N, CA and C atoms as a LAMMPS dump frame, in Angstrom:
ITEM: TIMESTEP
0
ITEM: NUMBER OF ATOMS
240
ITEM: BOX BOUNDS ff ff ff
-5.0000000000000000e+02 5.0000000000000000e+02
-5.0000000000000000e+02 5.0000000000000000e+02
-5.0000000000000000e+02 5.0000000000000000e+02
ITEM: ATOMS id mol type element x y z
1 1 1 N -382.775 -195.445 -376.951
2 1 2 C -381.619 -195.868 -377.74
3 1 3 C -380.914 -196.806 -376.873
4 2 1 N -380.523 -198.056 -377.368
5 2 2 C -379.656 -198.947 -376.667
6 2 3 C -378.295 -198.391 -376.636
7 3 1 N -377.521 -198.622 -375.628
8 3 2 C -376.112 -198.138 -375.514
9 3 3 C -375.305 -198.64 -376.699
10 4 1 N -374.438 -197.786 -377.263
11 4 2 C -373.516 -198.149 -378.392
12 4 3 C -372.116 -197.919 -377.917
13 5 1 N -371.238 -198.942 -378.165
14 5 2 C -369.816 -198.751 -377.798
15 5 3 C -369.211 -197.941 -378.84
16 6 1 N -368.477 -196.805 -378.443
17 6 2 C -367.975 -195.852 -379.439
18 6 3 C -366.488 -195.56 -379.038
19 7 1 N -365.804 -194.934 -379.885
20 7 2 C -364.661 -194.242 -379.744
21 7 3 C -364.862 -192.737 -379.959
22 8 1 N -364.55 -191.759 -379.076
23 8 2 C -364.693 -190.479 -379.334
24 8 3 C -363.333 -189.82 -379.501
25 9 1 N -363.138 -189.169 -380.559
26 9 2 C -361.76 -188.543 -380.858
27 9 3 C -361.896 -187.061 -381.005
28 10 1 N -361.09 -186.243 -380.369
29 10 2 C -361.081 -184.866 -380.601
30 10 3 C -360.396 -184.511 -381.908
31 11 1 N -361.012 -183.966 -382.84
32 11 2 C -360.461 -183.732 -384.205
33 11 3 C -359.585 -182.451 -384.065
34 12 1 N -360.228 -181.367 -383.491
35 12 2 C -359.423 -180.063 -383.341
36 12 3 C -360.299 -179.071 -382.39
37 13 1 N -359.673 -178.011 -382.06
38 13 2 C -360.528 -177.071 -381.304
39 13 3 C -361.356 -176.329 -382.309
40 14 1 N -362.4 -175.762 -381.677
41 14 2 C -363.359 -174.925 -382.503
42 14 3 C -362.622 -173.648 -383.02
43 15 1 N -363.18 -173.094 -383.988
44 15 2 C -362.502 -171.723 -384.417
45 15 3 C -362.377 -170.644 -383.347
46 16 1 N -363.513 -170.604 -382.544
47 16 2 C -363.407 -169.6 -381.518
48 16 3 C -363.827 -170.303 -380.183
49 17 1 N -362.969 -171.038 -379.608
50 17 2 C -363.396 -171.7 -378.371
51 17 3 C -363.785 -170.844 -377.337
52 18 1 N -364.801 -171.349 -376.596
53 18 2 C -365.391 -170.435 -375.45
54 18 3 C -364.36 -170.463 -374.303
55 19 1 N -363.683 -171.528 -373.991
56 19 2 C -362.542 -171.625 -373.204
57 19 3 C -361.787 -172.828 -373.521
58 20 1 N -360.449 -172.671 -373.91
59 20 2 C -359.614 -173.738 -374.372
60 20 3 C -359.512 -174.764 -373.194
61 21 1 N -359.424 -176.075 -373.482
62 21 2 C -359.259 -177.101 -372.483
63 21 3 C -357.97 -177.84 -372.74
64 22 1 N -357.714 -178.784 -371.885
65 22 2 C -356.359 -179.416 -372.039
66 22 3 C -356.465 -180.72 -372.862
67 23 1 N -357.519 -180.93 -373.574
68 23 2 C -357.672 -182.047 -374.387
69 23 3 C -357.026 -181.816 -375.772
70 24 1 N -355.992 -182.563 -376.05
71 24 2 C -355.168 -182.315 -377.293
72 24 3 C -355.923 -183.063 -378.526
73 25 1 N -355.848 -182.318 -379.716
74 25 2 C -356.381 -183.085 -380.93
75 25 3 C -355.732 -184.36 -381.063
76 26 1 N -356.581 -185.416 -381.471
77 26 2 C -356.221 -186.781 -381.571
78 26 3 C -356.402 -187.595 -380.344
79 27 1 N -356.748 -186.915 -379.2
80 27 2 C -356.981 -187.702 -377.953
81 27 3 C -358.38 -188.533 -378.173
82 28 1 N -358.197 -189.867 -377.787
83 28 2 C -359.331 -190.739 -377.889
84 28 3 C -359.791 -191.171 -376.665
85 29 1 N -361.224 -191.384 -376.438
86 29 2 C -361.781 -192.019 -375.32
87 29 3 C -362.773 -193.102 -375.837
88 30 1 N -362.802 -194.142 -375.082
89 30 2 C -363.845 -195.234 -375.503
90 30 3 C -364.802 -195.401 -374.349
91 31 1 N -366.124 -195.674 -374.767
92 31 2 C -367.143 -195.989 -373.831
93 31 3 C -368.457 -196.194 -374.431
94 32 1 N -369.552 -195.959 -373.72
95 32 2 C -370.796 -196.157 -374.226
96 32 3 C -371.673 -194.848 -374.495
97 33 1 N -372.218 -194.764 -375.681
98 33 2 C -373.069 -193.674 -375.987
99 33 3 C -374.552 -194.056 -375.723
100 34 1 N -375.315 -193.409 -374.986
101 34 2 C -376.633 -193.665 -374.682
102 34 3 C -377.6 -192.735 -375.551
103 35 1 N -377.096 -191.651 -375.89
104 35 2 C -377.923 -190.732 -376.696
105 35 3 C -376.902 -190.01 -377.73
106 36 1 N -377.467 -189.812 -378.979
107 36 2 C -376.673 -189.159 -379.98
108 36 3 C -376.488 -187.634 -379.5
109 37 1 N -375.536 -187.056 -380.024
110 37 2 C -375.267 -185.587 -379.787
111 37 3 C -376.48 -184.766 -380.206
112 38 1 N -376.888 -183.878 -379.289
113 38 2 C -377.972 -182.89 -379.678
114 38 3 C -377.481 -181.426 -379.415
115 39 1 N -377.938 -180.528 -380.381
116 39 2 C -377.617 -179.108 -380.173
117 39 3 C -378.114 -178.584 -378.973
118 40 1 N -377.401 -177.712 -378.226
119 40 2 C -377.719 -177.117 -376.979
120 40 3 C -377.61 -177.973 -375.883
121 41 1 N -377.169 -179.346 -376.043
122 41 2 C -376.979 -180.153 -374.796
123 41 3 C -375.485 -180.644 -374.804
124 42 1 N -374.992 -180.967 -373.633
125 42 2 C -373.757 -181.577 -373.511
126 42 3 C -373.838 -182.983 -373.998
127 43 1 N -372.651 -183.518 -374.513
128 43 2 C -372.632 -184.927 -374.946
129 43 3 C -371.987 -185.808 -373.87
130 44 1 N -372.475 -186.833 -373.418
131 44 2 C -371.953 -187.646 -372.409
132 44 3 C -371.368 -189.07 -372.951
133 45 1 N -370.193 -189.534 -372.511
134 45 2 C -369.714 -190.787 -372.833
135 45 3 C -369.506 -191.505 -371.518
136 46 1 N -370.19 -192.556 -371.408
137 46 2 C -370.171 -193.339 -370.106
138 46 3 C -368.971 -194.363 -370.275
139 47 1 N -367.931 -194.316 -369.433
140 47 2 C -366.925 -195.282 -369.384
141 47 3 C -367.478 -196.624 -368.993
142 48 1 N -367.094 -197.735 -369.74
143 48 2 C -367.537 -199.053 -369.301
144 48 3 C -366.896 -199.532 -368.054
145 49 1 N -367.893 -200.142 -367.28
146 49 2 C -367.368 -200.828 -365.951
147 49 3 C -366.903 -199.756 -364.885
148 50 1 N -367.182 -198.403 -365.109
149 50 2 C -366.868 -197.377 -364.103
150 50 3 C -368.151 -196.499 -363.935
151 51 1 N -368.219 -195.866 -362.934
152 51 2 C -369.332 -194.936 -362.567
153 51 3 C -369.031 -193.667 -363.382
154 52 1 N -367.906 -193.243 -363.582
155 52 2 C -367.548 -191.922 -364.181
156 52 3 C -367.897 -191.903 -365.704
157 53 1 N -367.84 -190.617 -366.129
158 53 2 C -368.249 -190.33 -367.453
159 53 3 C -367.404 -189.192 -367.959
160 54 1 N -367.458 -188.971 -369.273
161 54 2 C -366.81 -187.692 -369.936
162 54 3 C -367.952 -186.966 -370.508
163 55 1 N -367.873 -185.599 -370.251
164 55 2 C -368.778 -184.663 -370.75
165 55 3 C -368.223 -183.559 -371.507
166 56 1 N -368.822 -183.216 -372.726
167 56 2 C -368.336 -182.11 -373.48
168 56 3 C -369.043 -180.865 -373.098
169 57 1 N -368.554 -179.747 -373.606
170 57 2 C -369.398 -178.538 -373.49
171 57 3 C -370.625 -178.698 -374.425
172 58 1 N -371.649 -177.832 -374.35
173 58 2 C -372.676 -177.839 -375.206
174 58 3 C -372.416 -178.012 -376.619
175 59 1 N -373.191 -178.737 -377.33
176 59 2 C -373.125 -179.021 -378.816
177 59 3 C -373.671 -177.822 -379.444
178 60 1 N -372.923 -177.191 -380.432
179 60 2 C -373.468 -176.105 -381.197
180 60 3 C -373.845 -176.396 -382.625
181 61 1 N -373.258 -177.55 -383.137
182 61 2 C -373.59 -177.917 -384.467
183 61 3 C -373.407 -179.429 -384.663
184 62 1 N -374.176 -180.051 -385.45
185 62 2 C -374.129 -181.405 -385.875
186 62 3 C -373.588 -181.341 -387.374
187 63 1 N -372.429 -181.746 -387.637
188 63 2 C -371.862 -181.765 -388.939
189 63 3 C -372.347 -182.839 -389.781
190 64 1 N -372.246 -184.083 -389.325
191 64 2 C -372.868 -185.208 -389.943
192 64 3 C -373.064 -186.255 -388.837
193 65 1 N -373.422 -187.5 -389.229
194 65 2 C -373.747 -188.473 -388.181
195 65 3 C -372.714 -188.939 -387.308
196 66 1 N -371.347 -188.521 -387.763
197 66 2 C -370.225 -188.977 -386.998
198 66 3 C -369.477 -187.776 -386.407
199 67 1 N -369.689 -186.564 -386.758
200 67 2 C -368.815 -185.452 -386.412
201 67 3 C -369.845 -184.374 -385.718
202 68 1 N -369.431 -183.764 -384.608
203 68 2 C -370.207 -182.731 -384.007
204 68 3 C -369.233 -181.589 -383.473
205 69 1 N -369.711 -180.333 -383.316
206 69 2 C -368.896 -179.362 -382.791
207 69 3 C -369.508 -178.878 -381.418
208 70 1 N -368.703 -178.66 -380.422
209 70 2 C -369.125 -178.01 -379.209
210 70 3 C -368.572 -176.606 -379.166
211 71 1 N -368.893 -175.918 -378.027
212 71 2 C -368.383 -174.457 -377.799
213 71 3 C -366.754 -174.543 -378.042
214 72 1 N -366.219 -175.646 -377.62
215 72 2 C -364.721 -175.681 -377.621
216 72 3 C -363.984 -176.433 -378.513
217 73 1 N -364.604 -177.569 -378.993
218 73 2 C -363.974 -178.683 -379.768
219 73 3 C -364.823 -179.309 -380.83
220 74 1 N -364.139 -179.929 -381.771
221 74 2 C -364.806 -180.733 -382.833
222 74 3 C -364.478 -182.148 -382.581
223 75 1 N -365.61 -183.045 -382.486
224 75 2 C -365.309 -184.446 -382.027
225 75 3 C -365.886 -185.362 -383.172
226 76 1 N -365.22 -186.562 -383.338
227 76 2 C -365.659 -187.618 -384.301
228 76 3 C -365.987 -188.792 -383.422
229 77 1 N -367.212 -189.381 -383.747
230 77 2 C -367.733 -190.608 -383.149
231 77 3 C -367.399 -191.738 -384.141
232 78 1 N -366.729 -192.842 -383.513
233 78 2 C -366.538 -194.093 -384.376
234 78 3 C -367.203 -195.266 -383.545
235 79 1 N -368.199 -195.946 -384.174
236 79 2 C -368.855 -197.165 -383.55
237 79 3 C -367.82 -198.23 -383.591
238 80 1 N -367.788 -199.017 -382.379
239 80 2 C -366.791 -199.988 -382.221
240 80 3 C -367.627 -201.337 -382.257
């Protein structure tokens, strides 16, 4: 998959988070998606022009092509 520029938004915490984090609902991050979310794997967002990345806890459910749930949060992907 070629990298896709996206905005990742935290929609809300999961119903039973494994461990709450300090990411507030509505928080947005922009970067490059190299792979779509996959169940049992962490999702990575590569920041453009930087070596660093953002990583979620493991994905537990794919709701639809734009929304996925991790152990701790529910996220929405928007292609830019």
